C-alpha positions in Angstrom: 4.6 -9.5 2.2 4.4 -13.5 2.2 2.9 -15.0 5.4 4.3 -13.4 8.5 7.7 -11.4 7.8 8.7 -12.6 4.7 8.9 -9.7 2.4 8.9 -10.2 -1.5 8.9 -6.9 -2.6 9.2 -3.2 -1.4 9.3 -0.2 -3.1 9.7 3.6 -1.9 9.6 6.5 -4.7 8.7 10.4 -4.7 6.1 11.8 -6.3 5.7 11.3 -10.0 2.2 13.0 -10.5 1.2 16.5 -9.2 -2.3 16.3 -7.7 -4.6 19.1 -7.1 -6.5 17.8 -4.2 -6.2 15.4 -1.6 -8.8 12.9 -3.0 -6.3 13.2 -6.3 -3.5 12.5 -4.5 -5.3 9.7 -2.7 -6.2 8.3 -6.1 -2.6 8.5 -7.7 -1.4 6.3 -4.5 -4.1 4.0 -5.2 -3.2 3.8 -9.3 0.9 3.4 -8.0 -0.5 0.4 -5.5 -2.5 -1.3 -8.4 0.7 -0.8 -10.7 3.0 -2.5 -8.0 0.7 -5.1 -7.3 -0.3 -6.0 -10.7 3.8 -6.4 -11.0 3.6 -8.8 -7.8 0.9 -10.4 -9.0 2.6 -11.2 -12.2 6.1 -12.6 -10.6 3.7 -15.2 -8.0 2.1 -16.4 -11.2 5.5 -17.1 -12.8 6.3 -19.3 -9.5 3.4 -21.1 -10.0 1.5 -19.5 -7.4 -2.3 -17.5 -8.3 -3.5 -14.8 -5.8 -6.2 -12.6 -5.8 -4.9 -9.3 -5.9 -6.9 -7.0 -2.7 -5.4 -3.4 -2.4 -6.1 -1.7 1.2 -6.2 2.2 1.5 -7.3 4.2 4.9 -8.2 6.9 2.0 -11.6 6.9 1.6 -11.7 9.1 -1.4 -9.2 7.4 -3.2 -11.0 4.3 -2.6 -14.5 5.6 -4.0 -12.9 6.9 -7.2 -10.9 3.9 -8.0 -14.6 1.6 -7.5 -16.8 4.0 -9.6 -17.0 4.8 -13.5 -15.7 7.9 -15.0 -14.3 11.2 -13.1 -17.3 12.1 -11.3 -16.6 15.5 -9.6 -12.6 14.8 -9.7 -12.1 17.2 -13.0 -8.1 17.4 -12.7 -7.3 13.7 -13.4 -5.9 12.5 -16.7 -7.8 9.9 -17.9 -4.9 7.9 -18.7 -4.7 6.9 -14.9 -8.9 5.7 -15.1 -7.5 2.1 -15.7 -7.5 1.1 -12.2 -11.6 1.7 -12.7 -11.6 -0.7 -15.2 -9.8 -3.4 -13.2 -12.1 -3.0 -10.1 -15.1 -3.3 -12.2 -14.2 -6.2 -13.8 -13.1 -7.8 -10.3 -9.1 -8.4 -11.1 -8.8 -5.9 -8.5 -10.7 -5.6 -5.3 -10.7 -2.2 -2.9 -10.8 -2.2 1.0 -10.7 0.5 3.4 -8.1 -0.1 6.6 -8.3 2.2 9.8 -5.3 4.6 9.7 -4.3 2.5 12.8 -4.0 -0.7 11.0 -1.9 1.2 8.5 1.9 0.1 8.8 3.1 2.7 6.0 1.4 5.4 8.6 4.3 4.7 11.5 6.7 7.3 10.4 4.2 9.6 9.1 1.6 10.3 12.0 1.9 10.3 15.9 2.3 6.7 17.4 2.3 5.3 20.7 5.0 2.8 22.2 2.0 -0.1 22.0 1.2 0.5 18.4 4.4 0.2 17.3 5.5 -2.6 19.3 2.1 -4.1 17.5 3.1 -3.4 14.1 6.9 -4.4 14.5 5.8 -7.9 16.0 3.2 -8.5 13.1 5.9 -7.4 10.5 8.4 -9.9 12.6 10.2 -7.4 14.0 11.1 -7.5 17.8 12.3 -4.4 20.0 15.6 -5.3 22.1 17.0 -3.0 24.8 20.8 -2.8 26.0 23.9 -2.3 23.6 24.4 -4.2 20.6 27.0 -7.0 21.1 29.9 -7.3 18.8 30.9 -10.6 17.1 34.6 -9.2 16.9 36.9 -7.5 19.3 39.3 -4.8 18.4 
């Protein structure tokens, strides 16, 4: 998003890598997010805008794996995915934690009450209207 409500890029994809644990799955999500973020960073640079890349997650394990060096206790991650650790240690990417209630991606995956849904929609530039749609033509 650029500012409020200006969508520059959106992506939705299926699982590309099979994780053997929830921490690994979170880290693979982080790798995907960083990859997309680097692409957006490059696009912004070509448009003359320099951005800092900061990735927010609600997953503590994924953030922890991305912030350290090496595999640690995680044994099944292929070393090809550890490039995120290099970028975080050099400061090119920073990681942060968001509470799940602030994570817009969770809207359709977890129970959300109507008030929270309205707040999220407003933050994304949408509004909820009631009644029937008005068509611009008659049949």
